[in-house]
KOLDOTI-171838 format. One line per field, with one value per residue: residue number from 0; residue in three letters; z, y, x of N, C-alpha, C in turn. Coordinates in steps of 0.1 Angstrom, whole numbers. Atoms other than C-alpha are relative to their C-alpha. Example, Ala and Ser with C-alpha at 12.3 -4.5 7.8 and 13.67 -1.06 7.14 Angstrom:
# residues 2
seq (0,1)
type (ALA,SER)
n_pz (0,0)
n_py (-12,-11)
n_px (9,-9)
ca_pz (78,71)
ca_py (-45,-11)
ca_px (123,137)
c_pz (0,8)
c_py (12,11)
c_px (9,-8)
This chain:
# residues 348
seq (0,1,2,3,4,5,6,7,8,9,10,11,12,13,14,15,16,17,18,19,20,21,22,23,24,25,26,27,28,29,30,31,32,33,34,35,36,37,38,39,40,41,42,43,44,45,46,47,48,49,50,51,52,53,54,55,56,57,58,59,60,61,62,63,64,65,66,67,68,69,70,71,72,73,74,75,76,77,78,79,80,81,82,83,84,85,86,87,88,89,90,91,92,93,94,95,96,97,98,99,100,101,102,103,104,105,106,107,108,109,110,111,112,113,114,115,116,117,118,119,120,121,122,123,124,125,126,127,128,129,130,131,132,133,134,135,136,137,138,139,140,141,142,143,144,145,146,147,148,149,150,151,152,153,154,155,156,157,158,159,160,161,162,163,164,165,166,167,168,169,170,171,172,173,174,175,176,177,178,179,180,181,182,183,184,185,186,187,188,189,190,191,192,193,194,195,196,197,198,199,200,201,202,203,204,205,206,207,208,209,210,211,212,213,214,215,216,217,218,219,220,221,222,223,224,225,226,227,228,229,230,231,232,233,234,235,236,237,238,239,240,241,242,243,244,245,246,247,248,249,250,251,252,253,254,255,256,257,258,259,260,261,262,263,264,265,266,267,268,269,270,271,272,273,274,275,276,277,278,279,280,281,282,283,284,285,286,287,288,289,290,291,292,293,294,295,296,297,298,299,300,301,302,303,304,305,306,307,308,309,310,311,312,313,314,315,316,317,318,319,320,321,322,323,324,325,326,327,328,329,330,331,332,333,334,335,336,337,338,339,340,341,342,343,344,345,346,347)
type (UNK,UNK,UNK,UNK,UNK,UNK,UNK,UNK,UNK,UNK,UNK,UNK,UNK,UNK,UNK,UNK,UNK,UNK,UNK,UNK,UNK,UNK,UNK,UNK,UNK,UNK,UNK,UNK,UNK,UNK,UNK,UNK,UNK,UNK,UNK,UNK,UNK,UNK,UNK,UNK,UNK,UNK,UNK,UNK,UNK,UNK,UNK,UNK,UNK,UNK,UNK,UNK,UNK,UNK,UNK,UNK,UNK,UNK,UNK,UNK,UNK,UNK,UNK,UNK,UNK,UNK,UNK,UNK,UNK,UNK,UNK,UNK,UNK,UNK,UNK,UNK,UNK,UNK,UNK,UNK,UNK,UNK,UNK,UNK,UNK,UNK,UNK,UNK,UNK,UNK,UNK,UNK,UNK,UNK,UNK,UNK,UNK,UNK,UNK,UNK,UNK,UNK,UNK,UNK,UNK,UNK,UNK,UNK,UNK,UNK,UNK,UNK,UNK,UNK,UNK,UNK,UNK,UNK,UNK,UNK,UNK,UNK,UNK,UNK,UNK,UNK,UNK,UNK,UNK,UNK,UNK,UNK,UNK,UNK,UNK,UNK,UNK,UNK,UNK,UNK,UNK,UNK,UNK,UNK,UNK,UNK,UNK,UNK,UNK,UNK,UNK,UNK,UNK,UNK,UNK,UNK,UNK,UNK,UNK,UNK,UNK,UNK,UNK,UNK,UNK,UNK,UNK,UNK,UNK,UNK,UNK,UNK,UNK,UNK,UNK,UNK,UNK,UNK,UNK,UNK,UNK,UNK,UNK,UNK,UNK,UNK,UNK,UNK,UNK,UNK,UNK,UNK,UNK,UNK,UNK,UNK,UNK,UNK,UNK,UNK,UNK,UNK,UNK,UNK,UNK,UNK,UNK,UNK,UNK,UNK,UNK,UNK,UNK,UNK,UNK,UNK,UNK,UNK,UNK,UNK,UNK,UNK,UNK,UNK,UNK,UNK,UNK,UNK,UNK,UNK,UNK,UNK,UNK,UNK,UNK,UNK,UNK,UNK,UNK,UNK,UNK,UNK,UNK,UNK,UNK,UNK,UNK,UNK,UNK,UNK,UNK,UNK,UNK,UNK,UNK,UNK,UNK,UNK,UNK,UNK,UNK,UNK,UNK,UNK,UNK,UNK,UNK,UNK,UNK,UNK,UNK,UNK,UNK,UNK,UNK,UNK,UNK,UNK,UNK,UNK,UNK,UNK,UNK,UNK,UNK,UNK,UNK,UNK,UNK,UNK,UNK,UNK,UNK,UNK,UNK,UNK,UNK,UNK,UNK,UNK,UNK,UNK,UNK,UNK,UNK,UNK,UNK,UNK,UNK,UNK,UNK,UNK,UNK,UNK,UNK,UNK,UNK,UNK,UNK,UNK,UNK,UNK,UNK,UNK,UNK,UNK,UNK,UNK,UNK,UNK,UNK,UNK,UNK,UNK,UNK,UNK,UNK,UNK,UNK,UNK,UNK,UNK,UNK,UNK,UNK,UNK,UNK,UNK)
n_pz (3,1,-13,1,-18,1,-5,9,9,16,-5,9,4,-11,-10,-14,-6,-17,-18,4,-7,-9,0,15,6,-6,9,9,1,3,19,13,4,3,14,15,3,6,-8,0,0,-16,-6,-12,-14,-8,-8,-15,-1,4,0,-7,8,0,-13,4,13,-6,-17,-14,-11,-15,1,7,12,-8,4,-5,-4,5,1,-12,14,-1,6,13,0,5,-11,5,-5,9,-1,12,2,8,3,11,9,-5,11,-3,9,-6,-1,-9,-6,-1,-4,-23,-1,3,-22,-8,5,11,19,12,2,7,18,7,-8,-4,11,-13,-1,1,-11,0,-4,14,12,9,-2,5,-6,1,-6,7,-7,-8,12,5,9,-2,8,-6,-10,3,8,-13,-7,-15,-10,-12,10,-4,8,-7,5,12,5,12,-2,-13,7,0,-15,3,19,-9,-13,5,2,-13,-6,-12,1,-13,6,-14,9,2,0,3,-9,-13,-5,2,3,-8,3,12,2,-3,11,14,-9,-3,8,2,-1,0,-7,-3,12,6,-7,1,8,-3,-6,2,6,-12,-5,7,-2,-8,-1,10,-3,-10,-2,11,-15,-15,8,13,-4,5,15,7,7,9,9,14,10,16,15,11,17,-7,-7,-5,-10,-12,-16,-3,-10,-11,-4,9,0,-3,-15,-3,0,-1,-14,-4,4,-9,16,5,13,12,6,-9,-7,11,2,1,-7,12,6,12,9,8,-1,3,-11,-13,-8,-7,-13,-11,-2,2,-12,1,5,7,-1,12,5,12,7,4,4,14,9,5,0,-14,-14,16,4,-11,0,10,-5,-1,-14,-9,2,-7,-9,-7,6,13,-4,-8,3,-15,0,-8,8,-7,8,3,-12,-13,-10,-8,-9,-23,-2,-7,-2,-5,-10,7,6,-12,-5,6,-2,-12,5,9,-4,-15,5,-8,-13,-11)
n_py (-9,-21,-8,-7,-10,-18,-15,-1,-1,3,7,12,11,7,12,-5,-10,-3,-5,-12,-6,-7,-11,0,5,-16,-11,4,4,-12,-14,5,-7,-13,2,-4,7,-3,-6,10,-5,7,-4,-5,-1,19,1,-5,-19,-13,-4,-5,-8,-15,-7,-1,-10,-9,2,-12,-11,-8,-9,-16,1,-6,-11,15,1,4,11,11,16,21,11,5,15,9,-3,-6,-13,-15,-17,-10,-17,-8,9,-10,13,16,7,17,10,4,-9,0,-8,-16,2,2,-14,-14,-8,-9,-11,-1,6,-15,5,12,-2,10,10,15,-4,3,-14,-3,-11,-15,-8,-6,6,-5,2,5,14,8,13,12,4,-1,-2,-16,-10,-7,-8,-9,-9,-6,-12,-6,-11,5,-6,12,8,9,11,14,10,8,-12,5,14,-6,-16,-13,-2,-11,-13,-13,-3,-10,-9,-14,-1,12,9,11,11,-4,13,3,1,9,7,-10,-1,-8,-12,-10,-6,-3,-20,-17,5,-8,-10,0,-7,-17,-9,-2,11,3,4,16,8,-1,9,21,9,-1,17,9,-5,0,10,11,-8,11,17,4,4,14,6,12,14,2,14,1,1,7,-11,3,-10,5,-11,-2,-8,9,1,5,18,4,1,1,2,-3,18,-13,-17,-10,-11,-4,5,-5,-4,3,1,-16,-5,9,12,11,6,13,10,-1,6,6,5,-8,-12,-16,-8,10,14,3,2,11,1,6,-12,-10,16,7,-14,-2,-16,-6,-10,1,-12,2,-12,-2,6,13,7,-6,3,20,2,-3,11,12,7,9,14,0,5,16,-3,-19,8,9,-1,-2,-11,3,6,-14,-17,-7,-5,-11,-2,-17,-15,7,-8,-2,12,6,-19,0,-17,-10,4,16,6,-6,17,11,-3,1,16,5,-8,17,6,2,-6,8,1,-12)
n_px (17,-10,1,-13,-3,4,-6,4,5,-6,7,2,1,-8,10,5,-5,-10,8,-5,-8,7,1,-3,12,11,1,-3,16,3,-7,13,19,1,-6,13,10,10,11,10,18,8,6,-2,-6,2,7,-3,1,-5,-21,-5,-2,12,-9,-5,-2,-5,-6,0,-12,1,3,-13,-8,-13,-13,-16,-9,-4,-2,4,-5,9,-10,4,-1,-12,-12,-9,-2,5,1,12,1,8,7,12,6,2,-4,5,-2,10,16,2,-9,11,9,-6,-6,5,4,-9,5,-16,1,-9,-18,-1,5,0,3,-4,19,4,11,7,4,9,-13,-14,7,-5,-11,-8,-3,-13,2,0,-7,-17,-12,-1,-17,-11,-8,10,-4,-11,11,9,-6,7,-14,3,8,-2,2,1,-5,10,-2,-13,-16,-9,-7,10,-8,-19,-7,7,-20,-9,7,-1,14,4,7,6,9,6,5,16,6,3,11,3,-15,-13,1,-7,-18,0,5,-15,-17,3,-3,-11,-11,-3,1,8,5,9,14,-4,9,16,7,-1,9,10,4,1,15,3,-4,0,11,2,2,10,19,5,10,-9,6,-2,-10,-4,4,-11,-8,-13,-10,-5,-4,13,-6,5,-2,-18,2,-8,5,-13,10,-10,-3,-9,-8,6,1,16,7,-1,12,5,3,7,12,4,5,-13,-9,2,-13,-16,8,0,-16,-9,-14,-3,9,15,1,14,12,1,13,-9,-4,6,11,-9,2,16,-3,15,-1,-13,-4,-12,0,11,-7,-5,16,6,-10,2,18,16,9,5,-13,-13,2,0,-11,0,2,4,19,4,-4,15,-1,5,13,8,-7,3,-10,1,-3,-1,-9,-11,-13,-2,4,-13,-4,-4,-5,3,17,2,12,10,-3,6,7,1,1,7,18,1,0,10,14,15,-1,1)
ca_pz (-2,-5,26,36,61,68,78,45,27,-4,-2,-20,-32,-2,15,47,66,81,120,115,135,166,161,125,120,129,102,78,77,75,43,26,31,27,-8,-25,-7,-15,-3,-5,-4,33,53,78,110,127,150,177,171,155,145,162,133,138,177,164,135,160,189,222,228,263,267,268,249,267,265,260,278,263,256,270,260,262,256,219,221,202,220,213,231,216,225,210,210,185,188,160,138,146,121,137,115,131,128,167,174,158,175,214,199,188,228,238,224,199,162,153,156,134,96,85,89,88,57,94,103,100,127,112,123,104,75,56,67,40,41,47,52,40,59,80,50,50,27,34,11,22,55,47,25,55,71,106,139,156,139,157,151,164,161,136,116,81,63,84,57,53,97,88,61,84,112,89,79,114,127,164,159,186,182,206,212,205,217,225,255,280,299,276,271,299,291,254,260,287,267,238,262,274,246,236,261,276,309,325,296,292,330,323,300,311,340,323,298,328,342,315,309,341,341,307,322,353,333,316,335,364,357,319,310,296,257,238,213,182,161,126,100,69,32,10,-23,-9,0,31,58,95,130,155,187,218,203,183,201,207,242,262,252,255,287,296,281,309,268,263,231,211,195,224,243,218,218,195,204,170,162,136,119,88,93,90,101,125,139,144,154,180,187,187,194,202,183,161,166,129,116,98,70,63,73,42,21,21,20,52,79,42,32,61,67,36,51,56,89,103,92,115,145,176,161,129,132,154,130,161,148,163,139,153,132,120,131,166,176,181,192,232,227,242,229,237,263,232,211,247,252,219,222,257,241,209,232,258,234,252,285,292)
ca_py (-2,45,51,71,97,128,147,154,147,122,88,55,23,-4,-34,-20,13,34,41,74,99,115,145,147,128,167,189,161,154,196,203,170,182,214,206,196,167,160,172,154,161,134,132,156,163,121,114,127,166,193,198,219,240,275,275,269,292,318,321,341,365,372,407,428,432,422,440,413,414,415,397,363,330,292,263,249,213,203,216,245,279,309,344,363,403,415,396,422,392,364,335,300,269,252,261,252,275,304,295,298,331,352,342,351,385,384,380,414,405,376,378,343,308,268,264,242,276,275,304,335,357,347,335,366,360,342,305,290,254,228,204,208,210,249,272,284,310,320,330,342,370,381,395,373,385,350,320,291,255,222,191,176,211,201,196,200,222,245,249,255,277,302,298,308,335,348,345,329,300,277,245,238,199,190,186,152,148,170,169,187,222,242,235,238,275,287,268,296,324,317,325,357,371,374,348,360,362,324,318,334,317,280,289,305,269,250,263,258,229,213,231,210,175,180,180,145,129,108,80,76,36,43,46,29,53,46,73,71,92,92,97,93,103,84,52,57,44,44,30,49,23,39,67,84,112,110,90,115,134,108,97,135,132,100,74,46,42,15,8,14,-8,-34,-37,-17,-3,21,49,38,7,-6,-1,-40,-54,-77,-51,-28,-64,-63,-26,-28,10,26,54,65,97,114,145,167,164,136,123,147,129,89,105,118,91,74,67,57,30,20,10,-29,-32,4,-12,-42,-23,-11,23,13,-2,33,58,72,97,124,144,182,210,194,221,220,183,175,212,206,248,272,261,222,226,238,203,185,200,191,157,153,171,141,118,122,140,112,116,151)
ca_px (-2,13,30,56,74,46,71,78,52,70,47,57,51,60,50,46,42,73,68,57,76,54,53,56,24,2,22,27,-18,-22,6,-12,-44,-37,-16,-52,-72,-101,-134,-166,-211,-211,-232,-224,-211,-207,-226,-200,-215,-199,-161,-141,-134,-159,-134,-108,-100,-80,-56,-60,-37,-29,-44,-8,12,43,83,110,135,165,194,185,208,188,206,190,177,207,230,240,242,217,222,187,188,162,131,117,113,101,104,84,91,63,27,25,57,33,5,30,46,11,-4,21,9,44,24,31,72,60,69,63,48,50,18,7,-5,-34,-54,-69,-37,-14,-35,-14,22,44,47,89,81,67,61,90,116,124,142,165,169,130,139,169,147,127,156,148,165,154,143,124,125,118,138,114,127,149,170,198,216,185,196,233,230,203,234,256,240,242,207,202,181,167,155,129,119,84,58,42,17,-4,26,47,21,37,77,69,50,79,109,94,91,123,139,122,124,95,91,65,36,54,40,7,1,9,-9,-38,-39,-32,-61,-83,-74,-82,-118,-125,-110,-134,-168,-162,-190,-180,-206,-195,-181,-153,-150,-125,-110,-90,-71,-70,-50,-67,-52,-75,-60,-24,-43,-26,-47,-32,-47,-24,-6,12,34,3,3,-33,-31,-24,-55,-79,-72,-77,-109,-116,-113,-90,-64,-82,-49,-23,-48,-47,-9,4,36,45,29,6,6,-20,-53,-61,-93,-75,-60,-87,-115,-86,-94,-131,-130,-167,-154,-132,-113,-95,-90,-113,-95,-83,-124,-129,-102,-117,-154,-172,-185,-198,-164,-147,-172,-162,-128,-121,-129,-142,-182,-177,-164,-192,-181,-190,-217,-231,-210,-199,-171,-155,-138,-113,-96,-62,-42,-48,-56,-17,-4,-5,-4,-21,-58,-51,-84,-104,-94,-98,-129,-142,-132,-151,-188,-184,-178,-205,-234,-257,-245,-249)
c_pz (9,14,0,17,-3,1,-10,-15,-17,8,-12,3,14,10,12,7,7,8,-10,11,7,-3,-13,-9,1,-18,-13,-14,0,-12,-10,-9,2,-21,-6,7,1,10,-11,9,13,4,11,8,3,10,16,7,-11,-5,6,-6,5,18,-1,-9,4,13,2,8,7,-2,-1,0,9,-5,1,4,-5,4,6,-8,7,-3,-10,6,-6,1,2,12,-2,8,-8,8,-2,1,-8,-9,3,-12,12,-9,1,2,15,8,-6,6,12,-8,-5,13,-2,3,-11,-16,0,-2,-10,-15,-10,7,-7,-9,10,5,2,9,-10,5,-7,-10,-14,-2,-13,3,-3,-3,-8,10,10,-6,-2,-11,6,-6,2,11,1,-1,10,9,20,14,10,-7,11,-3,14,-4,-10,-12,-11,-11,2,-9,-1,15,2,-7,8,14,-3,1,14,7,11,-6,7,-8,17,1,1,10,-1,7,4,5,0,0,4,-10,-13,2,6,-3,-12,6,-1,-3,-13,10,5,15,7,-1,1,20,0,-4,2,12,-4,-11,7,5,-9,0,7,4,-12,5,8,-4,-11,12,6,-2,-16,-3,-13,-15,-2,-15,-6,-10,-16,-12,-10,-12,-8,-14,0,0,11,12,22,11,18,16,10,-3,-11,0,3,21,10,4,3,14,6,6,9,-15,9,-10,-5,-1,11,10,-5,0,-10,2,-9,9,-10,-7,-13,4,-7,7,9,8,6,0,16,12,7,5,-1,-9,-1,-6,-14,-4,-9,-13,-13,3,-17,-14,1,-1,11,4,-11,-5,8,6,-10,-1,7,11,13,-3,13,25,14,-9,-16,-6,4,-12,10,-5,6,-10,10,-11,1,4,8,10,9,9,10,-2,7,0,3,14,-11,-5,12,3,-14,2,7,-5,-9,12,10,-3,7,15,3,-6)
c_py (18,-5,6,10,14,11,5,0,-12,-16,-9,-11,-16,-5,1,15,6,3,12,12,9,10,7,-4,20,7,-9,3,20,-1,-14,3,14,4,-1,-14,1,6,-10,2,-13,6,5,1,-20,3,10,12,5,-3,11,17,16,2,0,0,13,-4,12,6,4,19,15,-6,-4,4,-12,9,-2,7,-12,-8,-16,-7,-7,-15,-7,3,8,13,9,11,7,13,2,-17,9,-6,-8,-11,-19,-8,-11,9,-3,9,10,-5,6,17,7,-3,2,20,8,-2,16,1,-13,1,-12,-14,-12,-1,-12,8,9,11,7,9,-3,-2,11,4,-10,-11,-6,-14,-4,-16,-7,-1,15,-1,7,23,11,9,2,17,11,8,-5,10,-11,-9,-10,-9,-12,-8,-10,7,-10,5,4,12,12,5,5,8,12,-6,5,7,12,0,-13,-6,-8,-11,-3,-19,-4,-2,-12,-3,10,8,8,16,9,-3,6,13,9,0,19,14,5,8,11,8,3,-15,-2,1,-13,-6,4,-4,-17,5,1,-18,-11,0,-13,-16,-11,3,-16,-14,2,1,-9,-8,-12,-16,-8,-15,10,-1,-5,9,-3,9,-2,15,-10,6,-5,1,-8,-12,-2,3,-6,-3,7,-8,11,12,11,15,4,-5,11,5,-1,-14,10,-2,-18,-16,-12,0,-11,-7,2,-17,-14,-12,7,6,9,14,2,-11,2,-2,-17,1,-13,7,7,-12,3,11,-2,13,2,10,10,16,4,17,14,-8,-8,-10,5,-12,-10,7,7,-14,-5,-9,-10,-9,-7,-10,-15,2,7,-8,-10,3,8,14,3,3,16,11,11,4,7,8,18,0,-7,9,4,-8,-2,9,-6,16,0,-6,-23,-4,2,-16,-8,3,-7,-13,-8,2,-15,-9,-3,11,-4,1,6,6)
c_px (16,-2,14,3,-10,8,5,-6,1,-11,8,-4,9,-6,-5,6,20,-10,-2,3,-17,-8,-3,-10,-13,10,1,-22,-4,9,-7,-15,-5,6,-18,-3,-13,-10,-15,-17,4,-15,3,13,-1,-7,4,-3,10,17,5,-1,-5,12,19,9,14,6,-5,7,-1,-3,12,9,16,16,6,10,20,18,-7,12,0,10,-12,-2,8,8,4,-6,-10,-1,-14,5,-5,-9,-13,-7,-2,-1,-1,3,-8,-12,-5,12,-9,-7,7,1,-11,-4,3,-2,12,-6,-1,10,-2,1,3,-1,6,-15,-8,-2,-10,-10,-1,16,10,-3,8,16,3,3,17,1,-9,-5,11,10,-10,11,1,0,-22,1,7,-2,-2,9,-4,13,-4,-8,-1,-2,-3,6,-4,4,12,-1,6,7,-5,8,12,2,-8,12,8,5,7,-10,5,-8,2,-7,-1,-5,-15,-12,-12,-9,-3,11,5,-2,8,10,0,1,17,11,-2,1,12,10,-7,2,-14,-5,-9,-15,5,-10,-13,-10,-2,-8,-22,-6,-3,-15,-23,2,-5,-18,-6,3,-16,-15,-1,-8,4,-8,4,5,8,1,16,2,9,0,4,5,-1,10,-8,3,14,-6,3,-13,4,-9,15,-1,1,4,-10,2,-11,-3,-6,-20,-18,-4,-6,-16,-8,-2,12,-1,-3,15,12,-11,-1,13,10,8,7,-8,-14,5,-12,-8,1,-14,-3,6,-12,-15,4,3,-13,0,-20,7,11,3,12,1,-2,8,3,-14,-4,4,-3,-20,-10,6,-3,10,5,-5,6,13,2,0,-7,-19,-1,4,-14,2,-1,-13,-12,2,7,19,-2,13,8,10,14,11,-4,7,13,12,8,6,-12,-21,-3,-18,-10,-5,-4,-17,-16,-4,-9,-16,1,-3,-12,-10,-14,0,-5,-20)
């Protein structure tokens, strides 16, 4: 079946799908779907309720615009010590980093975006990366004073070229779970000289996440939820396992990660009837454009094995906007709320 590396967006014919990097999954889905995922006239939102796009297409910056205290010296995730003396022209090389910078109140200083930065405030910025592949020439043409990257950002030659030009470049560890939300925000804030704003945003985000977690119906049976990665136009259908990146969200929503519980140790594996039967999900979690790419709920249940699961029989599908599902950033409370609302709509 066609598969490949979502981090690069390249797909090849191989017998077994390569393991997908957890953090690359989000960027890949966005890059691929934004590049031309098909849409359909399906039967509308799935049984799980309305999608999260309307609430997820904007970020909510802190009320007070922070004044960076510079210079600051921070340790980059690649082991280098980086001194940032000017944040007047910031280039975040991933959508999730862009989201954090804007939410800290520094959006007016951002001069570029990654294709996965889908929120409205960033829409008019020039795109300098695609699925974490950086165009060093495009970045340097914007005369940045500081560049923020992930350990998944590449190619290495582009990173080296930006650094060789004398631009401070800070590499951060990617966020893989709810536990990474606060450290990630604080690391970005520290690199930009606004640690107090980082503390404020961290506190706000954690309070909102905690509030949503308390809304999970206490008496509800824990639903088994399978996270599916779908790319219909490339015939890529994958089932999330222990390292898919969705596990902590599902657990926070009072659910069981069906792929993980069925013994899948990888991040993703090819969907088979046998794997789905073993996972036996009560609900299926998908990214919205991935669902569109297979023809909506009608198309999803035609994937071999899906219709025979409890989720398929019930047509119980939870769809969440691609640009926020696995970001683990300032909008994670919205993701979690949408997940909870759709999973337990019958219990409320």
